[in-house]
C-alpha positions, 0 to 999 in steps of 0.5 A: 801442554795447552788445550790447543796443543793437545787438540792439534795432535788430534786429526781435525775433522769438518763434517759437511752434510745437509741432514742434521740427524746424520751430522749428529750421528757422525759427530757422536762417532768422532767424539768417541774416538781418542785420535779425532776431533770434530772442529766444524759442521756445515750444511752446504758446500759453501759453508764447507769451503769457508770452514776449510779455509778458516779452520784448516782441518786435516779432513773434510767429510763431504756429502755430494748432494747438498743445497747450493754448491754441491760436494763435488764443487766444494771439494774442488774449491777446498783442495784447490786452495788447501791441497793438504786437506784430505776430502773424503766423500761420504754419500749414498751415491755410488754411480760411476759419474759421482765417483769419478767426478769426486775423485777428479775434483780431488777427493782422496776417499769415498765411503758410502753412508751404509758403511760400518763405523769402522770403515769410516774411521779407517778412511779418516785415519788413512787419508790423514796419513796421506793415503787414499781409501775407497769403500769396497764397492767403490774400489770395485767400480774403479777397478772395473772401469780401468779394466774396461779401458785397458784390458790385460791382453798381450801387446799388439804390434801397433801398441808395442814401443817402436824405439823411435823408429817407424816400421819399414815397409819393404 
């Protein structure tokens, strides 16, 4: 088996973050796993999109706030060109606007930078399997948003299915 064949069996990851020390820490974490390989690093959204096109990784870990093109736009470009690439947002921002913009752009994971390393590794593995994974506080925000939009109340006559007939007025 060649090195290229064995590395293809690993989950290939590109890391996009403008902070070198943070990238170094995540690179070290991924380097200590048996099932992942860091194949590229980017400091901007433009670099992340270019590397995704060139390397076709399984996963892109994407910071949201970077100089130039931000993570949301980079996610949109990456997923638009290569829908098989799973983008996981890795950020400090957990406000609803950031979360929903990233998910609408095509991110399949959203993990906060203060998560423990197990959560990050599980997110990478889950998204690589085709699943979606949101960190606990982000998942709670998403669920709260849906609960506000459609509360669990009995259907009113106006929202009940009418079977294609309009109500008669006698």
